[in-house]
C-alpha positions as CSV (number, residue, x, y, z in Angstrom):
1,M,31.1,16.7,23.8
2,S,29.0,13.0,24.1
3,V,30.1,9.9,22.6
4,T,28.1,7.0,23.3
5,L,31.4,3.7,23.8
6,D,30.4,0.3,24.3
7,S,32.6,-2.6,26.1
8,I,34.4,-3.4,22.3
9,D,35.2,0.8,21.9
10,L,36.5,0.5,25.3
11,A,39.0,-2.7,24.7
12,I,40.0,-1.1,21.2
13,L,41.4,2.1,23.0
14,T,42.7,-0.2,25.6
15,Q,44.8,-2.0,23.2
16,L,45.4,0.9,21.0
17,Q,46.7,2.6,24.0
18,Q,49.3,0.0,25.0
19,D,50.7,-0.3,21.5
20,A,49.0,2.4,18.8
21,T,51.4,0.1,16.1
22,T,49.7,-3.5,16.5
23,S,48.1,-4.6,13.4
24,N,44.4,-4.5,12.4
25,T,44.4,-8.0,12.8
26,N,46.1,-8.3,15.8
27,L,44.0,-6.1,17.5
28,A,40.6,-7.8,15.9
29,K,42.3,-11.0,17.3
30,K,42.8,-9.1,20.7
31,V,39.1,-7.9,21.0
32,K,37.4,-10.8,19.4
33,M,36.1,-9.3,16.5
34,A,36.9,-9.6,12.5
35,P,39.6,-7.4,11.3
36,S,37.0,-5.0,9.1
37,A,34.7,-4.7,11.8
38,V,37.6,-3.7,14.1
39,L,38.6,-1.6,11.0
40,E,35.6,0.8,11.0
41,R,35.3,1.3,14.5
42,V,38.7,2.7,14.5
43,K,38.0,4.9,12.1
44,K,35.0,6.2,13.4
45,L,36.4,6.8,16.8
46,K,38.8,8.6,15.0
47,Q,36.5,10.5,12.8
48,K,34.5,11.7,16.5
49,G,37.7,12.9,17.9
50,V,37.8,9.9,20.5
51,I,41.1,9.2,19.3
52,L,43.1,12.2,19.0
53,E,46.4,10.4,17.3
54,Q,48.8,7.9,16.9
55,T,51.8,8.4,17.9
56,A,55.4,7.2,19.0
57,R,56.7,8.4,22.5
58,V,60.4,9.2,21.9
59,H,62.9,8.6,25.0
60,P,63.9,12.0,25.5
61,E,67.9,11.3,26.7
62,Y,68.5,9.8,23.2
63,I,67.6,12.9,21.4
64,D,69.4,15.0,24.2
65,L,66.6,16.7,25.8
66,K,67.4,15.8,29.7
67,L,65.9,18.6,31.3
68,L,62.1,18.5,32.2
69,A,60.7,21.8,33.6
70,F,56.9,22.9,34.5
71,I,57.0,26.6,33.9
72,F,53.9,28.4,36.3
73,I,53.3,31.8,33.9
74,K,51.4,34.7,34.5
75,S,49.8,37.1,32.1
76,S,48.0,40.1,31.8
77,E,45.2,38.9,29.4
78,G,41.9,39.6,30.6
79,P,38.9,36.7,30.7
80,G,38.8,35.0,27.2
81,N,41.3,36.5,25.8
82,I,44.7,33.9,25.0
83,S,46.6,35.4,22.8
84,V,49.6,34.5,25.4
85,A,48.6,30.9,25.2
86,K,48.6,31.0,21.4
87,Q,52.4,32.1,21.3
88,L,53.6,30.0,23.9
89,S,51.4,26.6,22.6
90,K,53.6,27.7,19.1
91,L,56.8,26.6,20.7
92,P,58.2,23.5,20.2
93,E,59.7,22.9,23.5
94,V,56.4,23.1,25.3
95,L,55.0,20.0,25.7
96,E,52.2,20.7,27.0
97,L,50.3,24.1,28.0
98,H,47.4,23.9,30.6
99,H,45.1,27.3,31.5
100,I,45.0,26.8,35.3
101,A,43.1,28.5,37.9
102,G,44.7,30.1,40.9
103,E,47.6,33.2,40.9
104,D,49.0,32.0,38.0
105,C,47.2,31.6,34.4
106,Y,49.0,28.5,32.7
107,I,51.6,25.4,33.2
108,A,53.7,24.8,30.6
109,K,55.8,21.3,30.2
110,V,58.8,22.2,29.0
111,R,62.1,20.2,27.6
112,A,65.3,21.1,27.3
113,R,69.0,20.1,26.9
114,D,70.3,21.3,30.6
115,P,69.8,24.4,32.5
116,Q,71.6,26.7,29.9
117,S,69.2,26.0,26.8
118,L,66.4,26.3,29.6
119,A,67.6,29.4,30.5
120,Q,68.1,30.6,26.4
121,L,64.5,29.3,25.5
122,M,63.2,31.8,28.7
123,R,65.3,34.5,27.5
124,D,64.9,34.2,23.8
125,K,61.4,33.2,23.4
126,F,59.2,33.7,26.6
127,S,60.4,36.9,27.4
128,K,59.3,38.4,23.7
129,I,55.6,37.3,24.2
130,P,53.4,40.6,24.9
131,G,51.6,40.2,27.9
132,L,53.4,37.4,29.7
133,L,53.7,38.8,32.9
134,S,56.2,36.5,34.9
135,T,57.2,32.9,35.3
136,K,58.0,30.1,38.0
137,T,60.2,27.6,37.1
138,T,60.1,23.8,38.8
139,I,62.9,21.6,37.3
140,V,62.6,18.1,37.7
141,L,65.1,15.8,39.3
142,E,63.8,12.5,38.6
143,T,60.6,11.6,36.8
144,L,59.1,8.5,38.7
145,K,56.2,8.0,36.5
146,E,55.5,9.7,33.1
147,S,52.1,8.6,30.9
148,N,50.0,9.6,28.5
149,H,47.6,6.7,29.2
150,L,44.3,7.2,30.8
151,P,42.6,5.0,32.9
152,I,40.0,3.4,30.3
153,P,37.1,1.9,32.1
154,K,36.2,-2.0,31.0
155,K,32.4,-0.6,30.8
156,M,30.9,2.5,30.5
């Protein structure tokens, strides 16, 4: 996956990461380009898969999802088989799912209302996934930093 990005592309990405809702005109002013040129660049960055999505980040407490947990998952799958991962990925409570090296196979970032709803998720959904052998759950007490912003360089 090789895409060449110039300093203008990087500036556009930096601005969009800070505020994905910024208008094209405002974005053009910030990167010192014509709005039509910026619009074309953003379109190409999306087509190339550099920009994956533009979303709004919702504060979890306002929608009663106060509990954050990381769940380490061990599966019985052999190399190349990701059926457990496919099932886990379908669960809306699973915000992130990563295939990891080490004793466990996957780590999932999960949001729930409270400990009881997390237990219910584990009991009603995780336990029904064929090939899922075991889990270890770490509950977050306090989030000191949480970001999906990548450190974009000024030049490549």
